[in-house]
N, C-alpha and C positions, 0 to 999 in steps of 0.2 A: 440862348447864347447867340451872339452875333457872329456872322462869318468873318474870317480874317480878311483884312484889306490886302490887296495885291502887294503893297510895299512891305507888309509884315511876313510875306511868304518867301522872301528871298533866301537864298542858300546861306546857311550859317558857316562861316569860315573859321578855321583854327589857325592861330599864329604858328608858323613853323619855327619861330624862335623859341618856342616852348618845348620843342622836341629834344630829347636827350640822345646824344651820340657819344660813343667811345672811339678814341683814336686807336690805331693799330697797336700802339704800345700800351693800351689799357687806360690811358689818362682820359679825362673828360674833354670832349670837344664841344665847346659852348657856341652854338650858332649865333647867339646874341653878340658875341665878339666881332662878328662880321657884318653887323648892321651898317648900312651905307655903302656896301659893295655888292656887286652882282655875285651870285653863287652858281657854279656849274657843277651839278652832281652827276657822276658817271659811274655806273656799275661796271667795275673792271674785273679782268681775269688775265692771268699770266700765260695761259696756253690756248689762246684764241687767235683766229685769223685777224681780228681787229686789234690785237695787242700792240702792234706798232703805233697805234694812236696815242700811246703813252708819250711818245716823243713830241707829237703835235700838241698834246694837252700841256706838257711842260713848257713848250714854246709859247703857247697861248697864255699860260700863267705868268711867264716872264715878261711878255709883251704888254700885258694889261695889269701889271702888278698893283697899280694904284686903285683900280676899281673892279677887280675880279679876283675871286678865290675859287680855284678848281678843287673839288673834293672827290677823291676816288673812293668808291665803296666796293671793296672786294666781295664777290658773290660767286658761289660755287653751284648755282642752280641751273646753269645753262651749259649742258654738255659736260659737267664736272670739270670745267676748265680752270678752276681756281682751287686746286686740292691742297695747297701749301698752308703751313701755319703762319702766324704773324711774322716771325723772324724770316722765314723763307720769302714771303711776299715782299717785305720791306727790302731785303737784300736784293731780290730780283729787280725790283723797280729802280733802286738806286744804282746798281751795277750796270744794268742794261739800258736804262733810259734817263739816268740822272734826275729821277723824280724828287722834287723837294716840296711839292704841294701836299696838303694833308691827305692821309688815308685813314679810313675808318676801320674798325674791326669788321670781320666778315659779317654780312647781314643778308637777310632774305629780301629780295626785290619782288617776290610774288608768293602766292600760296597762303596756307593757314598760319604760318609764322611770320607774316609780312611785318617788316620793321616799321615802326611809327613814321619814320621819314618817308618811306615809300607809300604808306597809307595816305599821307598828306599829298605827296607828289602826284599820285594816281587817282585821287578821289575829288571830284568836283564839289561834293558835299563839304569837304574839308578845305580845299584850296580856293574854292570860289570861281574857278576858271573852266577846268575841263577834266573829264575822265580819260584815263589811258591805262594801258597795261605794258609792262616791260616785256619786250619780245625776245631780246638777246643781250649778250654782253655789249658794253660800250654804248648803251642808250643814254642819252643826255637830257637833263632837265635844267633849265635856266630859271633862276629866281631873281627878282629885281632887288635893288638896294633897299626897298621898303618891305621886303619879305613877301612879295606876291609872285605867284607862278607866272612866268612869261610864256613859255612853251616847252615842248619836248621834241627831241630829234632822234630818229632811229640810228642804229649803229653805222649805217652807210654814210651818214652825214659827218664829214670831217670836222674836227674841232675848229679849224680855221675858216669854215664855211661862212659866207656872208649872212646865211640864215641866222647864225649865232652872233657874229662880230658886229652886225648892224645895230645890235642892242647895247653894245659896249661903248 
């Protein structure tokens, strides 16, 4: 058996458009519907010091409406800071921050029940770009209009940071 040539040993990527997501209301959230736009995934929580970023995320969503979709992914894995159910989360986001961008069902961004979206976002083997781990609430992942990971940003990076907006 001949050894594999270097070009055949490249990382196998998985299209993130194939990942199934549910919206907070239980309906299907089809990532393929967003082809051609940047996607900014943010693991969100209602009782976190970074929660005011919801306001900036909404502003970013409004400002770049033609080429960006912000998707909030409620997660209760970091300090138990997203304890509410779907109705509580939706109400909190609308009432306090006027959130109109899509929110997913609660999902795991780390650990043994890692949601397939976060498997793709955090695994170079799947996304073809880099490995990472979600450190805290409001970590952000930017995906290109072609469905490729651009980069990730820790919680302290504001949604309006040039690190993010330079890609939009």
